[in-house]
N, C-alpha and C positions, 0 to 999 in steps of 0.2 A: 491424737493430739500430742505428738512428741514434744511440743513446745513446753509442756508442763515440766519437762526435765530441767528447764532453766531455773526452777525453784530450788534445786539442790544447792545447799550451802554448807559450809563447814561450821554449822551452828546446831547444837542439839535442841532443835525446836520442832514441834509438831504444828501442822496447819489444819485448821478446821474451816470448811467452806459452808456457807449457809444460804438457803433460799427457801421461800415458802411456795407451796403449790400442790394441788391434788393430781394434776395431770402427770402421767408417767414420763412424758417427754421432758417436763421441767426437772424431774429428779435425774433423768439421764444426762441432762446438760451439766449438772453438778458432778455427776459420777464420772463423766469423761475427764474432768479436771481433777480427779481424785484417784488415779490409778497407780499411785506409788504407795509403798507400805508405810511411809511416814506421813501420809495424808489421810485425814479422817473427814468424813462428811457429816454435818449436823444440820438439823432443820429447826427453825424457830417456830414455825406454825404448821399445823395439820399433820405432817409426817414426822417420823422419828428416825434415828434417835435425836434427842435434844442436845444442845451444846453442853448443858450441865452433865448429862449422862456420858458424853464422849470425854469431857474433861476429867471426870472422875475415873475413867478407865485408862487414862494415860499414865502408865507407870513403867519405870525401867525394870531391868531384870532383878535388881536388888530390892525393888519394891517402892523406891522413892518416886515422887511425882516428876514427870518430865515437863520442862518448861514448854509453854504453848503459845502460839500465835493464832488468834481467832480472826480469820479473814471475813470481814462483813461483806458478803456478796450481794449487796443491794445497790440499786442505781441512785438512791437518794438517802440522806440521813434523816429518817423519820423516827417514829416510836420504836421500831425494831432495833435501830442502832443506839438510840439514846436511853431506852428503857429496858426492852426485852433482853438484849444481849448482856448488858451489865448485870441484870437480875440473874440470868442463867449462870454467869461467871461466879457471882456471889454464892449462889445455891450450890455450886460444885465444890466449894471449899478449896479449889486449886490455888496453891500459893504463888505461882508464877505464870501470869497470863497477861498478854498485851492484845488489845483489840484494835484492828486497823480502822482507818477511815473507810467510808463507803466507797464503792467503785466510781460513782459519779458525783458531780459532773466531771468529765474528762474529755479532752480532744480525741483520745483513742476511740472512745465510744461513738463520737460524732463521725469519725472516719468510717467506722463499720456501718453506721446508719446510712451514710451517703452511699456506700456500696450496695446495701440492701435496697435502697430506693431506686438506684439505677437498674438493678436486676428486676425490679417490679415494673419497669417501663417509664419511670420518671424522666422528664427532659427539662432543661432550663426553660422557665416560663410557666411551668405547671405549679399550681398552688399546692402547698404542703401543710398538713396538720401534724403537729408534734403530739403524738398520743402517749400519755403516761397513765399509770394506774391511778395516781392521785393519792393525797394524804390530807388528814386534818391537821397535821403538824406544819406550822408556818415555816420551819427551817427546811423541811422537805420540799415545800412548794417553792422556796427560794432556790434550792438546788435545781429543781425542774426548770425554772425560768433561766438559770444560768446555762443549763444543758441545751435548752432551746436556742439561746443566743449563740452558742458555739456552733450548732448545726446550721443556723441561719447564715453565719459567717462562711461556713464551708460551702453552702449552696449558692451564696451570692444573692440571696433574696430572703424576704421575711418569711417566718413560719408562724402559724397560729397554734396555740396550745389548746388541747382538748383532753379531758379526763375520761377514763374508762369506768372507774368504780367510785372514787371519792372526790368530790369537788365539782365545780362547774367552771366553764361550759363543758358539756359532754361532747365526745368526739363526733357523734352523729349530728348534733346541732351545729358544730363548727363546719362540718362538711356542707350542710344545707345552706349555712350563711354564706360560705364562699361561692356556692353556685348562684345564690340570689344576687351576689355582688358582681356576677359576670365571669367568674372563673370557668374556663372551658374544660379544664381537666383538673381533678383534685386527687392528690395522693396522700396516703397516711404513712408517716414515719413512725415505726413502732419503737417506743422507748420501754420495751419489755425484754427481759432476759431470755424467756423460753416460751414455747407453745403452751397453751392452756385456755381456760375460759375467757380470760381477758383478750387474748389474741383473736379468738373466735369472734368476739364482739366487734373487733376492728373489721373483720371481713364482712360483717353484716351492717356496716355503718354507711354504705352508699357511695363509697369513693370509687374512682376509676381504677385505682390500684392500691394495694396494701403491701408495704415492705414486710419481710419476714422479721421475727424477733432478732435481737442482737446476737444471741446464741453463743456458741463456742467458736472463737476465731483467734488466730495467733495474736492479734493485737489485744484481745481481751485477756488471754493467758499472760501476756507480758505485763499488762496492767496489774493483774492479781499478783504476779511475781514481784513487781515493784512495791506493792502494798506490803507484801510479806517481808521482803528484805528490810524495808524501813522499820517495821515493827520488831523484826529479829534483832536489828542493831540496837534498838532501845533495850531489849532484854539483856543483851550482852553487856552494854554499858552499865546497866543497873547492877549486874553481877560484879563488874570490875570495881564500881564504887563501893 
């Protein structure tokens, strides 16, 4: 993924990418976007190191803290973004940190999802289930609804939202409901970043085809780069003031 090189800026800022998941492929997805010496990877849940550990380790040769941008690599702004990440930053004691907005919703992600659907065999006229992990946070659910609306616009047809882990209706139930309503073919659009337990559940949900996770794609890297640059400018402006 040479596209990660677009992150290079004339700004003394470190980048931390975060994602949660036990599956090694999920960690690899983040790792691919972290192959530069000024990029550090941190995990909010399950795996380590944590954001607070990485931030505490960011020091220059003289020993002072290095300004940091924490890129929130989440598809919706739920508890991880609003609670866990700020808590980790506070626990680190790092004096100069800016946290980006979540990656989604964003048209770039919808474009990748459309590509994944086509690769899975989807054709215009096929029913689509927008499959998200889910959240008990109302703000995250609103983000998911906005993301589904963007994908629906790209497809030129409605999509139905289904949840894999938290919330209802569940993906399997939405697939069954679409079949009961007369849909001949049903496809699942995965609103997940990487392979893992949740993606496996989609394969077992009874659809005719399941799109691969969003994964690492040049459009995703460009989106991360945009989030980084926006936050880095905030850091620079704060220093000038």
